[in-house]
C-alpha positions in Angstrom: -6.3 0.7 -18.4 -10.1 0.7 -17.9 -12.5 4.1 -16.9 -16.1 3.7 -16.3 -17.7 6.5 -14.4 -20.8 7.3 -13.5 -23.2 9.6 -15.2 -22.4 8.8 -18.2 -25.3 8.3 -21.0 -24.5 4.9 -23.7 -26.8 5.0 -26.2 -28.1 1.5 -27.0 -27.7 -0.7 -30.7 -30.8 -0.1 -32.6 -32.5 -2.0 -36.1 -29.7 -0.2 -37.5 -27.7 -2.8 -36.9 -28.8 -4.5 -39.8 -26.4 -2.9 -41.8 -24.6 -5.3 -43.5 -20.5 -5.1 -43.1 -18.7 -6.9 -45.6 -14.5 -8.3 -44.6 -12.1 -7.3 -46.0 -9.1 -9.3 -46.7 -7.9 -11.6 -44.2 -6.7 -15.3 -44.0 -6.0 -18.0 -42.6 -1.8 -18.4 -41.6 -0.9 -17.9 -38.6 -0.2 -14.0 -37.3 2.3 -14.0 -34.2 4.1 -10.4 -32.7 7.1 -11.2 -34.9 5.6 -12.8 -38.1 6.2 -11.3 -41.3 3.2 -9.3 -42.7 4.5 -10.2 -46.5 5.2 -13.2 -48.7 6.7 -13.1 -52.1 5.7 -9.9 -53.3 6.9 -6.6 -51.7 5.4 -4.9 -48.9 2.7 -3.3 -49.3 2.5 0.1 -47.3 -0.6 -0.2 -44.5 -1.6 2.2 -42.2 -3.0 0.6 -39.1 -5.5 2.6 -36.7 -5.7 2.7 -33.3 -9.0 3.9 -31.1 -8.0 3.9 -27.5 -9.6 5.9 -24.6 -7.0 7.5 -22.4 -3.0 7.3 -22.8 -2.4 3.4 -22.9 1.7 3.8 -23.0 1.9 1.7 -25.8 4.3 4.2 -28.4 7.4 2.1 -27.0 5.9 -0.9 -28.6 4.3 0.5 -31.9 8.2 1.2 -32.3 9.0 -2.7 -31.4 6.2 -3.9 -34.3 7.7 -1.5 -36.8 10.9 -3.3 -36.3 9.1 -6.3 -37.7 6.4 -4.6 -39.7 9.1 -1.8 -41.1 5.3 -1.7 -44.2 3.1 -0.6 -41.2 2.5 3.2 -40.0 0.5 3.0 -36.5 -1.7 6.2 -36.0 -3.2 6.6 -32.9 -6.4 8.6 -32.1 -7.6 8.9 -28.2 -10.9 10.7 -27.6 -12.5 11.2 -23.4 -13.6 7.2 -22.8 -17.6 7.7 -22.8 -17.2 9.4 -26.5 -15.0 6.3 -27.2 -17.6 3.6 -26.8 -20.7 6.2 -27.9 -18.4 6.7 -31.1 -17.1 2.8 -31.2 -21.5 1.6 -30.7 -22.3 3.4 -33.8 -19.5 2.9 -35.7 -20.2 -0.9 -35.0 -23.7 -0.4 -36.0 -23.2 1.6 -39.2 -20.4 -0.4 -40.2 -18.4 3.2 -40.7 -16.0 4.6 -39.0 -13.9 2.7 -36.9 -10.0 1.9 -36.3 -8.1 -1.3 -37.3 -8.0 -2.0 -33.5 -10.5 -1.1 -31.0 -9.7 -0.4 -26.8 -12.9 -1.7 -25.2 -13.4 -1.2 -21.0 -14.8 -4.2 -19.5 -18.1 -2.6 -18.7 -18.4 -2.5 -22.7 -17.4 -5.8 -23.4 -20.2 -7.2 -23.2 -21.7 -5.1 -25.6 -20.0 -5.8 -28.2 -19.2 -9.8 -27.9 -22.6 -10.7 -29.1 -21.9 -8.9 -32.5 -19.8 -11.6 -33.5 -20.4 -10.6 -37.4 -19.0 -6.7 -36.7 -15.5 -8.3 -36.0 -13.2 -10.4 -37.3 -12.0 -14.1 -35.3 -9.0 -13.4 -34.3 -8.7 -17.5 -33.6 -8.4 -17.2 -37.4 -5.3 -15.6 -37.2 -3.0 -17.7 -34.8 -4.2 -16.1 -31.6 -6.2 -18.6 -30.3 -3.2 -19.9 -29.4 -2.3 -17.5 -25.9 -5.3 -19.1 -24.4 -3.2 -21.3 -22.3 -1.5 -17.2 -21.0 -4.6 -14.9 -19.8 -6.8 -15.8 -16.5 -9.8 -17.7 -17.4 -12.6 -15.6 -17.3 -10.0 -12.5 -18.9 -9.9 -15.2 -21.9 -13.8 -15.7 -22.2 -14.8 -11.9 -21.8 -13.5 -11.8 -25.3 -15.0 -14.8 -26.6 -18.1 -14.4 -29.4 -21.7 -14.9 -27.6 -21.8 -18.8 -28.2 -18.0 -19.0 -27.5 -16.9 -19.9 -31.0 -15.3 -17.2 -31.5 -12.2 -15.2 -29.7 -13.1 -11.0 -30.5 -11.0 -10.1 -27.9 -7.7 -10.4 -26.1 -6.9 -8.3 -23.1 -4.5 -5.8 -21.7 -4.8 -5.7 -18.0 -7.5 -6.0 -15.5 -8.2 -3.8 -11.7 -7.0 -5.7 -9.1 -8.3 -3.1 -6.2 -6.9 -1.1 -3.7 -7.4 2.1 -2.1 -4.5 5.5 -3.3 -4.5 7.5 -0.1 -3.1 11.4 0.3 -0.2 10.6 3.5 -0.2 14.4 3.8 -3.6 14.9 4.0 -4.7 11.8 6.7 -1.8 13.7 8.7 -3.5 16.8 9.0 -6.9 14.9 10.0 -4.2 13.0 12.7 -4.5 9.9 11.1 -2.2 7.4 10.8 -0.2 7.8 7.4 1.4 3.9 7.5 0.4 2.0 4.4 -0.3 -1.2 7.1 -2.3 1.2 9.7 -4.2 2.5 7.2 -5.3 -1.0 5.9 -6.7 -1.8 9.1 -9.0 1.4 9.6 -10.9 0.1 6.7 -11.7 -3.6 6.9 -14.7 -3.5 6.1 -17.3 -0.7 4.5 -18.7 0.8 7.5 -15.2 1.1 8.6 -14.2 3.2 5.8 -17.0 5.1 6.5 -16.8 5.5 10.2 -12.8 6.4 9.3 -14.5 9.3 6.8 -16.0 10.8 9.2 -13.0 10.9 11.3 -11.6 13.0 9.0 -14.8 15.9 8.1 -14.5 16.1 11.7 -10.8 17.1 11.5 -12.2 19.8 8.9 -9.0 19.9 6.9 -8.9 22.8 4.3 -10.5 22.0 1.2 -10.5 18.7 1.2 -12.7 15.6 1.5 -12.9 12.5 2.4 -13.2 10.5 -1.0 -14.1 11.8 -4.9 -17.6 11.2 -5.6 -19.5 7.7 -4.4 -20.3 6.3 -8.3 -16.4 4.7 -8.1 -16.8 3.7 -4.6 -20.4 2.0 -5.2 -18.7 0.5 -8.3 -15.7 -0.6 -6.1 -19.1 -2.4 -3.7 -20.9 -4.0 -6.1 -18.2 -5.7 -7.8 -16.8 -7.4 -4.9 -20.2 -9.0 -4.9 -20.5 -12.4 -5.6 -23.1 -11.5 -8.6 -23.5 -8.4 -9.7 -26.1 -6.7 -11.7 -27.0 -10.0 -14.0 -27.1 -13.8 -13.0 -25.1 -15.5 -15.1 -28.4 -16.5 -17.8 -28.3 -12.7 -18.0 -31.2 -11.7 -16.7 -30.9 -7.9 -14.8 -31.4 -8.4 -11.2 -29.7 -5.7 -9.7 -33.3 -4.0 -8.6 -33.8 -6.9 -6.1 -29.9 -8.1 -5.2 -29.0 -6.6 -2.1 -25.6 -6.3 -2.5 -26.1 -3.0 -4.6 -28.9 -2.1 -2.3 -26.0 -2.4 0.6 -23.8 -0.1 -1.5 -26.5 2.3 -2.8 -27.6 2.6 0.7 -23.7 3.0 2.0 -23.0 4.8 -0.6 -26.1 7.4 0.5 -25.0 7.7 4.3 -21.8 8.5 3.6 -22.9 11.3 1.2 -25.5 13.4 4.6 -21.7 12.3 6.5 -20.4 15.3 3.5 -17.8 12.5 2.6 -18.0 13.3 -1.0 -15.8 15.7 -2.8 -18.9 15.6 -5.0 -16.2 14.9 -8.0 -16.9 12.8 -11.5 -14.1 10.5 -12.0 -11.8 11.5 -15.0 -13.8 15.2 -15.1 -11.9 18.2 -15.3 -12.7 19.2 -12.4 -11.4 15.6 -11.0 -7.7 16.2 -12.6 -7.9 19.5 -11.0 -9.1 18.2 -7.2 -6.3 15.4 -7.9 -3.8 18.1 -7.6 -5.1 20.3 -5.4 -5.5 17.6 -2.8 -9.9 18.0 -2.7 -9.5 14.4 -1.3 -8.2 12.0 1.0 -8.9 8.8 -0.5 -9.7 7.3 -3.9 -10.7 3.7 -5.3 -8.2 2.6 -6.9 -7.1 -0.2 -9.6 -4.0 -1.2 -10.9 -4.2 1.1 -14.0 -5.5 3.8 -11.9 -1.8 4.4 -10.1 -1.2 5.4 -13.6 -3.6 8.1 -13.9 -2.9 9.9 -11.2 0.6 10.4 -11.8 -0.3 11.2 -15.5 -3.4 14.0 -14.4 -1.4 15.0 -11.2 2.9 14.7 -11.7 3.6 18.2 -8.9 2.0 15.3 -6.4 3.9 12.8 -6.5 5.0 11.2 -3.0 2.2 12.3 -1.6 0.1 9.6 -2.2 0.5 5.9 -0.8 -1.5 2.7 -1.1 -3.9 0.4 1.1 -5.7 -2.5 1.2 -9.1 -1.4 -0.3 -12.0 -2.0 1.9 -14.1 -5.0 2.4 -11.2 -7.5 1.7 -8.9 -8.3 -1.1 -11.4 -9.1 -3.7 -12.9 -7.6 -6.9 -11.8 -5.7 -10.4 -12.9 -2.9 -11.6 -12.0 -2.1 -15.2 -9.0 -3.8 -17.7 -9.2 -3.6 -22.3 -10.0 -5.7 -24.2 -8.3 -5.1 -27.9 -10.3 -6.2 -30.7 -10.2 -5.4 -34.3 -13.5 -4.3 -36.4 -14.7 -5.6 -39.8 -14.4 -2.7 -41.2 -10.8 -2.3 -40.6 -8.9 -4.0 -44.6 -5.7 -5.2 -43.2 -6.9 -7.5 -40.4 -3.6 -9.5 -40.3 -1.9 -6.8 -39.7 -4.4 -5.8 -37.0 -3.8 -9.5 -35.3 -0.6 -9.5 -35.4 -0.6 -5.8 -33.4 -3.1 -6.7 -31.1 -0.7 -10.2 -30.4 2.0 -7.4 -29.5 0.4 -5.0 -27.2 -1.4 -7.7 -24.9 2.0 -10.3 -25.2 3.8 -11.1 -21.6 6.8 -8.6 -22.5 4.5 -5.7 -23.2 2.2 -6.6 -20.5 5.3 -6.7 -17.5 6.8 -3.1 -19.3 2.6 -1.9 -19.3 2.4 -2.8 -15.3 6.1 -0.5 -14.8 5.1 2.0 -17.3 1.6 2.9 -16.5 0.2 0.6 -14.2 -2.2 -1.9 -16.3 -2.2 -5.4 -14.4 -1.2 -7.9 -16.1 -4.4 -10.4 -17.1 -1.1 -13.0 -17.7 -1.0 -14.8 -14.3 2.4 -16.4 -15.0 3.7 -12.9 -14.7 2.6 -12.9 -11.2 5.3 -14.4 -9.8 7.8 -12.7 -11.6 10.7 -10.5 -9.8 9.9 -7.4 -12.3 6.4 -6.8 -10.6 6.7 -9.1 -7.3 9.5 -7.2 -6.2 8.2 -4.0 -7.8 8.0 -0.6 -6.1 6.6 2.7 -6.8 8.1 5.3 -6.0 5.8 8.0 -7.2 3.8 6.3 -4.5 5.7 6.4 -1.7 7.7 3.6 -2.8 4.2 1.2 -2.3 4.9 -2.1 -3.0 2.2 -2.0 -6.0 3.9 -5.3 -7.8 3.1 -7.2 -4.7 -0.1 -5.8 -2.8 -2.1 -5.6 -6.9 -0.9 -9.0 -7.5 -2.5 -10.3 -4.4 -5.6 -8.2 -4.8 -5.6 -10.3 -8.6 -5.6 -13.3 -6.8 -7.8 -12.7 -4.3 -10.1 -11.7 -7.2 -13.8 -13.4 -7.3 -15.1 -13.1 -11.0 -18.4 -11.5 -11.7 -20.0 -12.7 -14.3 -20.7 -8.8 -16.2 -24.5 -8.7 -18.7 -24.7 -7.0 -21.8 -25.8 -3.4 -20.6 -23.7 -3.4 -17.4 -22.3 0.2 -18.4 -25.9 1.6 -18.6 -26.6 -0.1 -15.5 -24.3 1.6 -13.8 -25.4 4.9 -14.8 -28.7 4.9 -13.5 -27.0 4.0 -10.2 -24.7 6.9 -10.4 -26.8 9.3 -11.4 -29.2 8.6 -8.5 -26.5 9.1 -5.9 -25.6 12.2 -8.0 -29.0 13.2 -7.2 -28.5 12.5 -4.3 -25.2 14.6 -3.7 -27.4 17.3 -5.3 -30.1 17.9 -3.2 -33.0 16.8 -5.0 -33.5 13.5 -4.4 -33.9 11.7 -0.9 -32.2 8.5 -0.8 -35.1 6.2 -1.2 -36.9 8.2 -4.1 -33.2 8.3 -6.1 -33.1 4.5 -5.4 -36.5 4.5 -6.9 -36.4 6.5 -9.2 -33.3 4.3 -10.6 -34.9 0.8 -10.7 -37.5 2.8 -13.2 -35.0 3.9 -14.9 -33.7 0.1 -15.4 -36.9 -0.9 -16.9 -35.5 1.4 -19.9 -32.6 -0.8 -19.8 -34.3 -4.1 -19.7 
């Protein structure tokens, strides 16, 4: 459940961070999803607001929470991905407007975890006990910069695959069986060559992929080191894997393989339904996004292996509790339930959100799961295999801004405004303003 897309502008946290925020309420008594929210006193009527950037399919889980918290009303608010994180940046800086529970996508998590004084330490509400549940790298992503505070619990991860339209492949004379399709692209270079064959087939109204931004991110995510090194030095301009990913996407643009659609934009949603592109980089959560955005395309999709090997993670989310909230105990209990094993199992089968709890990767509910929307693809096995092959990569504090700079550069190439060389040179200059 993560949706970073290039082209988004992320405002930097400024000097307004000096504004103080007063912690409200709180208490050190251990919390759990089923813990009572009151002691000897009558239960106070409480409203909890949950801020998300898409439909996380939490509604049934809210009802579960209310069974043990009948005094709690949950209000969910949603906004577009970019607006959500932009708003949260401002809300955290000014000390006003944040929800009780905020979803933060993986590309942004390192922006907020250094601001430990602005979020409740979930350790104080008993959630440190959950550490043994999690993938080690996912748990660490939710910790404060010094590792001493637990600021967010993970919902999902985004092990990579490739979703493709079997009807468009058939029209282009390409294989449609998922195993044969996977053999088309052991490498990203092979993926580009398969795209040239698709373009040559002149399938009406369709290009090879939606846009270069998601492919670029996936290629970088598969590298041992991405935009930052372990010391948070920005090395994107000198990392050969970043340059290789940029150059290959520029070549695919010049080969007319791109539909020039920004992921999750209204034209992209329309393109999903119309069949404007044949392939799409597909972390687990995106299977739910495709189904939600293009329900009439059921059965036309399938899922194959991602080029370049099974590694790589794209997206995934943490739930955090800003100190602006007046009911941290109940917020922590809700986070506990929404990220629990039962919840993560349900969210995979309902919405394609791959659990960040590795014990579930061997659960028959997941390993045996087949997605009928995607031609009965065994997505449980496909995505758990991808997650097991995943090599975690360090995410720096302004990774989202860096990705935006390169996404904008690729867009300039698509629009014919710059050559690949000039677009790269400008992106490198743009990085100087991000440091």
